[in-house]
N, C-alpha and C positions, 0 to 999 in steps of 0.2 A: 423400143422404150419411148414413152411420150414425156416430153418436158413441157411444163406450163409456166408461163410468165404473165403475171398480172400487171396492169398499168391503169392509170387514170385517177389514182387517189390524190388527195391533197387537202387543203384547208378551205372550208366553205362556211358561210354563215347559216344559222338556222333558217329553214325555209328554202334554201337553195338546192341546187341539183348537181350531181356528178354522174359521169358515165364511166364505169369500169370495164376493162376488156381483159379477156383471158385468151392468150394466143398459144396454140400448141405447136411444138416443133419435134423433130425426130421421127415421129410417126403420126399418122392422122388419128384424131379422136372422134371422127365423124360418126362412128358406130358405138360410141360410148355415151352413157349418161353423164351429165356434168352438174355439179352443185357449187354453190357459193356458201361459204361459212365466214364467220367473223369471231374475233376474240378481242375483248376489251381487257385492259390491265386488271389483273387480279380476278378475272372471271374465266370460266371454262369456254371453250370454243362452242359456238352455237350455230345451228342451221339457219340459213337465210332464204335460199331459193334453190330449185333444181329444175332441170329440163331433160326430157328424154332424148335419145340419140337422134330421133327424127324431128325434134322440135315441136311435136304436135301436142305435147302435154307439159304442163308446168305446175309447180306447187310452191307455196310461200309460207314462211313463218307468219303467224298472226300479227306480229309486231311490225311487219313491213308490207303486209298485204294492202293493195290499193295505192301504195307509194312507190314500190320497186317493180321493175319489169325485167325478166330474164329472157334472153333471146339468143339464137345462134345463127351464124353465117358459115355454112359448111364450105363454101367456096374459099373463104378466108381462114378456115380452121380456127374460128374464133367464137367465143361465147361472151356475151355482153350482159352487164347489169346496169340498167338505168335506174338511178336513185333520185327520187323527187321528194319535195317537202321534208328535207332532212332535219333531224332533231339532234340535239346534243347527245342523246343516248345511242345514236347510231355510230358514235365515235368508236373505232376499233381498227384492227388490222383485218383486212378482207382477203380471204383465200379462195381460190377456185380449186376444184378437185374433180378427177375423172374416175368413173367406175366402168369396168369392162363387162359387166353383166348386161347382156343384150336383151333382157326380158322386157324392157320398157317400164319396169317398176321405178317409181320415183322415191329414192332413198333419202331420208331425213337424218340418218345417223352417220356420223363421220366414219364409223368403223367399216362401213360398206364401200368406202372409196379407196381406190388402189394407188393413186398417185396424186401429188399435191404441188401447187406452186409455192413460192416463198412469201407471197402476200404483198399487199399494198396498203399503206396507212391512209385512213380517212379520219379527218378531224372536223367536227362540226362545232362551231362556236356559238354561244348563246347571245 
C-alpha cells in the first residue's frame, strides 16, 4: 500500500510562488499516474494537474495552465507542483493522488484515483 504525504504549503502574497511536494512511502508509485487536486472552502474538489507514470506527459486545468508545473523525481519517489504567479483564487487545500492504471492515460476526474494524501493548505493573500 502506498501512503502519500504532501508538503510545501503556506501563506504567500498574490504573484508569489510555492513548490508543493508529494512523497510516497510504503511502496513505490513510480509506475502510477499522479494527480494534484484542490478544494477550497465550500467548493468541490477540483482537478489541478496530472502526470503519467513515466513523466513524459502532463495535463493541467485551464485555470492553472502556464502558471503551474507538475514534475516527478522517480529516484526520490516524489511528485512536485511548482506554482507561480499565484492568485487569491488558488487558495485551497491541495491533495496529491495516485492511480494504479498503467495505461498512461491522464485522468482529470478524482474518481479514477486510488489513494490520496491528507493535503496541504495553500493561502494566497491579495
